[in-house]
TORDO-254711 format. One record per residue: residue in three letters; y, z negated, x negated of N, C-alpha, C, CB in turn. Coordinates in steps of 0.2 Angstrom, whole numbers, plus 5000, padded with zeros to 4 digits. Each point is the difference from the previous one (the first is absolute). Glycine has a CB too. Layout:
# residues N
AlaYZXYZXYZXYZX...
***
This chain:
# residues 446
Met515548845009500050054994499449984995501350035002Ser498350024997499449984996500150034993499350015010Asn500349964985500050034994499450044998500649894997Ser499450154998499450044998499449974999500850074996Pro498649965007499449984999499750024993499950005012Leu500550044984499850024994500249954994500250125004Val500149834998500249944995499449974997501149985007Asn498950024986499549964996500149934999499750114995Cys500949875004500349934999500749995002499250004989Thr500949945012500749985003500349954996499550025011Met501150004987500449954996500850015003499250014989Ile500949955016500650005004500649984995499449985011Ser501150064989500649994996500549955004499950114994Pro500449845002500549975004500750045001499549894996Asn500550175000500650045001499950055005500249994988Arg500149985018499950055006500549975006498750024997Thr501450035007500449985006499650005006501150044995Ser498949905009499550005006500449995006499049974993Pro500950065012499650075000500550064998499249965010Arg500550104989500450065000500450015006499250054992Asp501449985008500450015006500050075002500749924997His498850125001499950075002499350025001501150044994Thr498750005010499350035001499950044994500050005012Ile499450004986499750044994500050085002499349904995Asp501150145001500050075002500050044993500649985011Thr499449984983500150034994499549974995501250015003Ile498650034991499749984995500350014994498950015005Thr501249944990500350014994499549984994501249975005Ile498650084991499650004994500349984994499350085006His500549874990500349984994499550014994500849925006Cys499450084988499549994994500249944997499950114998Val499549865000500149934997500250004992499149965008Val500850104989500150004993499649964996501250035002Gly498149984999499549964997499450015003500849914996Gln498650105000499350015003499849935002499850114993Leu500449865012499849935002499550005005501149964997Ser498649985003499549995005500349985007499249964992Ala500550045013500349995006500349925000499250095006Gln500349874991500249935000500649994995498849975001Ser501350074994500650004995500650025004499350024989Ile500650035015500650025004500249955005499750124999Gly499949855004500149945005500449944995499050045008Gly500749954986500349954997500750014997498849984996Cys501450085004500750024998500549975005499650104994Phe500249895012500549995006499949925003499950135003Thr499649834994499949935002500649964998498750024998Asn501649994996500649964999500650025003499549984989Pro500849965015500650015003500650034996499649915007Ser500450074986500550034996500050074999500049904994Ser499550145007500050075000500450045005498949984995Gln501249995011500350025005499850085002501049924997Ala498450095002499750065002499349995003500750064991Ser499150005013499350005002499950075003500049875003Cys499450145000499850065004499649985005500150074990Asn499749975015499649995005499350004997500750045009Tyr499150024988499450014996500050024993499650035011Gly500049954985499950034994499350034999500749924996Ile499350135000499350034999499950004992500150075010Gly499449894988499850004993499750064997499949885003Thr500150124990499750064997499350015001500749984991Asp498949985012499350015003500050025007499649924992Gly501050095011500050025007500049955005499550104996Arg500449835002500049955005500749985002499049944995Val501050045011500749995003500149925001499950115006Val500749874993500249945001500649995005499649984988Leu500449975016500549995006500449954997499250035009Cys501449984990500649964997500449975006499950054989Val500350005016500549985005499650035007501150004991Glu498849965013499750035006500550055004499449895001Glu500350155002500450065003500549975005499050084999Lys500949865004500549985005500649974996499049975008Asp501050034986500649974996500350064995499449885000Arg501250114999500350054995499949984993500950025009Ser498950024987499949994993500750014997498850044999Trp501349934994500650024996499850054994500449885003Cys499750185000499650054995500550064998498749985006Ser501750044998500350064999500850004998499150055008Ser501149894991500749994999500550025006499850034987Asn499949975019500350025006499749965006500250114994Ala500249855009499749965006499850045006500749914996Ala499750145005499950045006499350044999501350005002Asn498750024992499350044999499449965000500750094993Asp499449855004499449965000499849975007500349974989Asn500250025015499949985007499650055004501049945000Arg499050124999499750055004499450034996501150035006Ala498849964987499550034996499549954999500750084995Val498749955003499449974997500150024993499249995011Thr500849964984500150024993499349994996501349965000Ile498650084996499450014997500150004992499450065010Glu500449894986500150014993499350024997500949904999Cys499250164997499350034997500049994992500050095010Ala499449884988499950004992500150074997499349905002Ser501150104993500250074997500049984992500850045011Asp499350024986500150004993500749974998499250104998Thr500949884996500749974999500550054997499449894998Thr500450175001500550054998500050065005499849964987His500750085012500150065004499450045000501350004998Pro498550035007500350005007499649945004500250134999Tyr499649824998499749945004499550025005501149944999Ala498450104997499450025004499649945003500050114992Ile499749905014499549965003499350044999500949955008Asn498650014992499350034999499750025007499849934989Asp499650105010499750035006499849945005499650104993Lys500249845005499849955004500649975004499149974992Val501550035005500649975003500150065005500549944989Tyr499550125009500350055005499550005006500450084991Arg499049925009499550005006500249945004499150074994Ser501049875003500149945004500750015003499249924993Leu501350115004500750015003499950055006500549984988Ile499150075012499950045005499749965006499950104992Asn499649865006499649965006500549955003498950014994Leu501549965001500549955003500550035005499849934989Cys500550125008500650035004499750035007500650044989Thr498849985011499750035006499949945005499450094994Asp500349855003499949955004500749975003499049984993Ile501550025003500649975002500350045006500249964989Cys499750115010500350045005499649995007500450094991Gln498949915008499649995006500249945004499150064994Arg501049885003500149945003500749995003499149954992Asn501350095004500749995003500350065003500249934991Gly499350115012500250065004500550054997500049925009Ile499950094984500450054997499550065000500749924992Arg499550135012499550065001500050054994500249985013Glu500450024983500050044994500549984995499850095008Leu500049914986500449994994500450064999499349924994Lys501450075004500550054999500349994993500250025013Trp499850034984500449994993500450074999499149924995Lys501550075003500450064999500549994994500050035012Ala499949924984500349984994500850005001498950064992Asp501249925014500850005002500349945001499750105005Lys500649874991500449935000500449995006500050004987Ser500350065015500550005006499649985007500750084994Leu498649935006499649985006499849935000499650125000Ile500649844996499849925000500249985007500249984988Gly499349985015500149985007499950045005500849934995Gln499050135004499850055005499350015000501150064999Pro498549905003499350014999499750065005499949874997Asp500450155008499850065003500050064995500349955011Lys500150054984500150054996499649994993501150035006Gln499049914992499649984993499949925001500650104992Asn498849895007499849925000499749984994499950015012Met500250024982499949984994500649994996498950055001Thr501149894995500649994996499849984993500749965010Val499850044986499849984992500549954998499550114998His500449854997500449954997500650034997499049924998Arg500950134998500550034997500750025004499150044993Trp500749975013500650015005500549945001499250095006Phe500549854993500449945001500249964994499449995010Ala500450034984500149974994500050054994499649895005Asn500650094989500050044995499349994996501349994999Lys498250045004499449994997499650075001500049875003Ala499550134993499550065000499549995005500250034988Cys499749925015499449985005500150065005500049874998Pro499450155004499449994999499750044994499949975011Gly500550064984499850044995499950075002499549904995Asp500650145001499950085001499350015003500950034992Tyr498649945005499350025002499949995007499649964989Ile500649985014499949985007500650055004499549874998Tyr501150135000500550035003499950085002500849904994Asn498950135001499850075000499450015005500550024988Arg499249935013499450005005500049985007499449994990Leu501249995011500249975007499850055005500949934995Gly499350135004499850055005499250015001501150064997Gln498649934997499350015000499749945004500050074989Ile500249875009499849945004500150005007500349924990Ala500350115012500150005007499450055004501349974997Ser498750094999499550055003499349975001500750094994Glu499149875000499349975001499949955005499950024989Val500649945012500049955005500050035007500749924993Asn499750135008500150045006499350035002501250014998Thr498550024997499350035001499649955003500150084990Arg499849865007499649955003500249985007499949964988Leu500850035013500249985007499850055005501049944995Arg498950135003499850055005499350005000501050064998Gly498749914998499250005000499750064996500149945011Asp500350104985499850064997499749984993501050065005Thr498349964994499749984995499950054995499449935008Thr500950124992500050054995500249984993500150085010Arg500349884989500249984994499649944997501150035003Tyr498449955000499649954998499350024997500549935008Thr499150024989499450024997499450005005500549954989Met499350115013499550015006499349974998500750115004Ile499049865000499349984999499550065000500449885005Thr499750175000499750055000500150054995500049985011Gly499550064987500150054995499549994994501250005003Thr498950034992499650004994500349954994499650135003Ala499949844993500249954996500450034994498949945003Gly501550024994500450034994499749964994501050025007Ala498549944993499849974995499250024999500849915001Thr498950094992499450024999499549945000500550104995Thr498949915005499549944999500249974993499050055007Glu501049994988500149974993500749965000499450104995Gln501149925008500649965001499949935003500650115000Met499149905005499849935004499549954996500150075011Arg499549964985499649964996500349984994499050065003Ala501549984994500449974994500449955003500050104994Tyr500349915011500549955003499749935001500650095006Ile498849914998499749945001499749964994499750055011Lys500049994984499849974994500549974996499150085000Lys501649945001500549984996500349935003500350114998Lys499649895009500249945004499549955000500750075008Asn498749954992499449955001499550024995500349985012Pro499850014981499550024995499249985001500949994993Lys499149965012499349985002499750025006500349904994Val500150165009499750035006499350015000501150055001Ala498649945004499350025001499950075000499749915006Gln499750114990499850074999499950035008499449974988Ser500349995016499950035007500750025003499049925002Val501550054996500750025003500250074997500449875001Leu499550134992500150064997499750065002500249944991Lys499150055011499650055003500150035007499249954993Met501150005011500150025007500750035001499249905004Ile501350104990500650035001500050075002500449934992Pro499250125007500050075002499950005008499550034989Leu500249915014500050015008500749995003498849954999Tyr501650034998500749995003500250075001500349894994Leu499650165001500250075000499650045005500549994989Ser498950005011499550045004500149985007499250004991Glu500849945010500149975007500750015003499149914998Gly501450094998500650025002500150075002500449914993Ala499350145003499950075001499750015007500050024987Ala499549955015499650015005500549995007499049964993Glu501450005006500449975006500850034999499249895002Gly500950144993500750024999500549954998499850085009Ile499949874988500449944998500150004992499749935011Arg500850054986500149994993499649944998501250045001Gly498349984995499649954997500349954995499150085001Asp501449954996500349964995500549955003499950084992Val500349935014500449955004499549945002500850095004Ala498649934998499549955002499849964994499650075009Phe500349964985499849964994500649964998499250094996Ala501449935004500649954999500049945004500750104996Gln499249925011499949945004499549954999500450075008Ser499049964989499549954999500249964994499150085005Cys501249954990500249964994500549945003499950114992Leu500549915012500549955003499649945003500850085001Glu498749945004499649955004499549964996500250085009Thr499649954986499549964996500249974993499250085005Gly501549934994500249974993499850044995500149895004Asn499950184997499750044994499349995000501050004994Phe498649995011499349995000499849934996499850135001Thr500749834998499749934997499849965006500850014990Phe499550015016499849965007500449934999498950065002Lys501549934993500349935000500549995006499849994988Gly500249965015500549995006499850055006500949964991Ser498650085008499850055006499649965005500150104992Ala499949935014499649975005499350035000501149975007Val498850084989499450035000499650004993500450085009Thr499049934990499750004994499650074999499849875001Leu500050144993499850064997499450025005500449984988Asp499149975013499450025003500150025007499449924993Gln501250075010500150025007500250075001500449895002Asn499750154992500150075001500650015004498850034998Asn501749925003500650015004500649994995499449955011Phe500850114987500550004995500750015003499250044992Cys501049945014500650015003500249945004499850125000Gly499849835000500149945005500050015007500749964991Met498850095011499950025007499749945004499950124996Gly500449865009499749955004500349934999498950075000Val501549924994500349944999500750005004499449994987Thr500549985019500650005004500349935000499550105008Ala500349854989500349944999499849974994500149985012Asn500249974985499849964994499449975001501249984997Gly498450024998499349975000499550045003500649905001Met499550165002499550055002499750044994500550015011Lys498950004990499650034994500150085001499249915000Gly500950115006500050085001499350035000501150004993Asn499050075008499350045001499750014994500550055010Ser498849964991499650024995499650075001499849884998Phe500150164996499750065002499450014995501150055004Lys498449994998499450004996500050034993499450005011Asp501150044988500150034993500750024999498850035000Pro501449984994500750024998500350075004499749944989Glu499850115012500250065003500249985008499250074992Thr500449895011500249985007500649965001498950005002Gly501249954993500649965000500650054998499449904996Ile500650155000500650044998500150055006499749994987Arg499850045016500050045006500349965006499150064997Ala500849875004500349975005500749994999499049955002Gln501250044992500750004998500450065001499649924992Ile500150135006500350075000500150015008499550054989Gln500049945015500150015008500549965003498850025000His501349924997500549955002500650024999499249914998Leu501050124996500650034997500250065005499749964988Lys499750085013500250065004500149985007499250074994Ala500649875009500249985006500749995001498949955001Tyr501450024993500749985000500450064999499749894995Ala500150165001500450064997500050055005499749974989Ser499750045016500050065003499749995008499950064988Thr500249995015499749995007499450055001501249975005Gln498750064989499450045000499349965000500850094994Pro498749935009499449965000499750014992499850025013Ile499749924986499750014994499450045000500449894998Val499550144996499550055000499249984999500950064995Gln499049885001499449974999499949955005500150034989Arg499249955012499849945004500549944999498750055001Cys501549925004500549954999499649934998500750055009Val499549934985499749944997500549945000499250074993Asp501549955009500549955000500049955006500750084994Pro499149865005499949965006500749985004499049954993Arg501550075003500749985004500450075002500049894993Tyr499650165006500450075002500350005006499350064993Gln500349915013500350005006500649965001498950025004Tyr501349934992500549965001500750024998499249914999Val500850164997500650024997500350055005499649984988Gln501150015013500450065004500050064995500749915007Lys498950144995500050054996500650044998498950015005Gly501250004988500650044998500749954999499450105006Cys500549844995500649955000500349994993499549945010Ala500150084985500349994993499850064996499949885000Pro500450185000499850064997500150004992500350065011Cys500249894987500250004993499949934997500850095002Val499049914992499949944997500549955000499350064992Glu501349955009500549965000500049965007500750074992Trp499049965013500049965007499349975001500850085004Leu498849914990499449965001500249925001499350094993Gly501249895005500249935001500350005006500249984988Ile499649965016500349995007500849995000498849955003Gln501450024992500749985000500450074998499749884996Glu500150175001500350064999499950055005499949974988Asn499650035016499850045005500450015006498949984996Pro501450075006500550005006499749985006500650104994Gln498849905007499749985006499749934999499850125003Gly500349854992499849934999499250004999501049965006Arg498750094992499350014999499850014993499950045012Gly499549954986499850014993499449974998501150014998Trp498750004996499449974997500149924998499750124996Ala500949875002500149934997500749975002499150024990Ala500949925010500649965002500549994994499449955010Gly500450054984500349984994500650054999498949954995Ala501750025004500650054998499850054995500849915004Gly499550154997499950054994499350024999501049964995Tyr498550035010499450024998499850074998499849925008Gly500650134995499950074998500350014994500050045011Asn500549944987500450014994499549974994501249995005Lys498549964996499549974995499450054999500349875004Ile499550165001499550054998500350064997499449965010Leu501250064991500350054997500249994992500550035011Asp499649904988500149994993499450014996500949915003Ile498550065000499450014997499850084999499649885004Leu500550165001499950075000500450034995499750015012Ser500949974987500450034995499849994993500949995008Ala498849954991499849984993499350045000500649884999Ile499050135005499450045000500150074998499449935008Thr501150104996500150084999500450014993499950025013Ser500449934984500350014994499649984994501149975005Thr498350014996499549984995499750074997499749895006Gln500450114987499850064996499249994998501250034995Val498450025006499350004999499850064995499849945011Ala499950044984499850054995499550055003500149924991Gly500050155008499750055002500250035007499149964994Gln501450015009500350025007500550054999499849895004Ala500150165001500450064999500849985000499050075006Ser501449964991500849995001500250015007500250034989Gly500249925013500250005007499549965005500650114997Ala498949875001499549975005500149935001499250084996Ser501349895001500149935001500649995005499649974989Gly500750085014500649995004499750005008500850064992Ser499749935012499850005007500550065003499749875001Asp500550184996500450055002499650055003500849984992Glu499550085009499750065003499450034996501050025007Ser499149974986499550034996499349975001500950014992Leu499049945012499449975002499850015007500249914991Ser500050145012499850025007499350034999501350025004Phe498249934998499350035000499850035006499749914993Val499950145006499750045005499350004999501150075002Val498549915003499350014999499750075002499949875002Lys499950164992499750075001499650014995501050045005Thr498650024995499450024996500350004993499450065009Val500249914986500250004993499450044997500749895000Lys499550174996499550044996500350024994499550045010Lys500149994985500250014994500750054999498749984997Gly501750004999500650044999500649985004499250094997Glu500749865008500549985004500449944996499450045010Asn501249954992500449944998500549985005499950034988Gly500349915011500449975005499849935002500250125004Asn500249855001499949935002499350005004501349985000His498450075003499450005004499449984995500550085009Val499649964985499649994994500049924998500150134996Leu500549855002500249944998499649945004501150054996Leu498949965011499749965005499349994998500950035009Val498850034991499350004999499849974993499950105007Gln500549924987499949964994500149935000500350104995Glu500149875009500249945001499349965003501350035001Ile498550005004499449975003499450004996500450035010Leu499550024986499450014995500149954994499950125003Arg500749884995500149954994499949935003500850084994Ala499549905012500049935002499249985001501250025006Arg498450034996499349995002499650004993500250045012Glu500149974983499749994993499550064998500149875001Phe500150195002499650064998500350024993499750035012Lys500049994983500250024994500050074998499749894996Gly500750135000500050084998499450014995501350015002Lys498750054996499450034995500149964994500050115005Asp500549864993500149964994499949935001500850094997Gly499049895009499849935001500749965001498950014994Lys501650025006500749975001500250015008500350014987Ala500249945014500350005007500450075001500049875000Leu499950155006500350075002500849995000499050035007Lys501350024989500750005000500350025007499950044987Leu500749935014500350015006500650054999499749885005Asp500050184994500550054997500250065006499649984987Lys500150015019500150045006499750074999501149945002Asp498550074992499850074999499250005001501050024991Cys498750025013499350005001499750054995500249975013Gly499750004981499750044995499249985000501250004993Thr498550025001499349994999499849945001500050094993Asn500449865004499749935000500149975007500349994989Thr500250035015500149975007499450035004501250004999Val498650075000499550035004499349964998500750114999Tyr499249874995499449964997500049945004500150054988Val500449915013500049945002499950005008500749964991Ile499650095012499950015007499250025002501250055001Lys498549984994499350015001499649944999500250114996Gln500049854999499649944999500149955007500250014987Tyr500349995016500249975006499550035005501249974996Gln498950095005499550035005499249984999501050105002Lys498849914992499349984998499849935002500150084991Ala500449875008499949935001500049995008500549964989Arg499950075014500149995007499350035004501450014999Glu498450054999499550045003499349965000500650104996Lys499449864998499449964999500049955005499950024988Val500749965014500049945005499950025007500849944992Ala499550125009500150035007500050075000500649905004Pro498850144996499950074999500450035005498949994994Gly501550065004500450055004500849975001498850035006Ile501349904991500749975002500550044997499549895000Cys500450144994500550044997499950085000500149904993Gly499450125011499950075002499650034994501050005007Ser499250004987499750034994500349964994499850115006Val499849914988500349984994500250064995499149905001Asp501550115002500450064997500649994996499550065009Gly500749884990500749984996500550025004499550024990Val500449995017500750015004500149955005499850124999Ala500749855001500149955005500350025006500149934992Gly499450105012500150035007500049945005499550114996Pro500649915010500049965006499649955000500450095006Lys498949924993499549955001500149954994499350085006Thr500849944988500149964994500649955001499550094993Leu501149955009500649965001499949955005500750094996Arg498949935010499949955006499749944997499950095009Asp499649924986499649944998500449964995498950075001Met501549974995500449964995500549955003499850104992Ile500549925014500649965002499849985007500950074994Ala498549935008499749975006500450025007499849904993Leu500350175007500450035006499550005006500750074992
***
């Protein structure tokens, strides 16, 4: 009987019965009543006098501690029969009703429950909130502490979400990705949000990094990949572009650790930031989709990826991927990217249109012609590119991201067209202030 590979630390409790006398067919989720770290949860059960333990604990940062191996029975639910057949999980929570858990704990809980089911042959989690079904895992295989003792555990926050938890785990067990964060699609963050985020995290970030950020959106748009996901991944892989502890350096133009397949390896190098970001986008597309790439392949490792094996961010980690494939071996890799992405999309930027910082349907970008008098997200996309490339309005100020193609936006489109026509005559078609097919193609490298 194995233990979860999602474990970040191990603190085995003396409070256990070895071995358990029943096969695992149930999961019991508890609340700790305290926003404790994984180590602190483990520390609660190291003293024999506590006469309590759990199989796993999830700390407030989402890290997982192993306290009692799955082959053994924990002392957790005030019921020996339940604990002999259940894997018990203690979750860091608030100290007052309804004993809420945070998003990091919730995501780790879904990952952990999915893994427990997969390794123990539990094909489906079942929850009916029916105490009379205790011990009938074919009808209900989730139990709660309050059924065995006069306790509020797991608190109303978790209790009222047990059906949702079962549904999300079952979705993963079926391989259905519709409830996850897809890698394909349009970005939910703007260049200015990404710049503001990285300047906050790394005040000494190189100017070259700030200038190249628009490439994540344009290269992503070219391949139908979310450029903000790629940028969040780069932040993770480079230590927010400090490159501390990273296997790559700034001059390699490799912002995703590509080619670092073992400790000590330097990884691939690219001639410029555009090529490096394009390679990263193409590599993400290889994981996310079975569709061929649009632009010439610059990804030296494209051929090694099983196409479409990780369509969602959550599955980029090998440990969380149902097929055991993915970008990185570290536990919770995809969720780490999502934590960064969430921080980016929630960053407020002066001059940004209302609603432009979320990742909901209000940011469903469509690449289409932008001309005077139009408004919408297709205008916002063009404004974002123009602003990111530092084209100024008539007043000499940065273009407002207001989704409205007014006189100032038309002026800036013309300035862009003039500049590009000097470099490559005919590339924009004309200098008319209309972002038509040729101008758009040039803007986003289609």
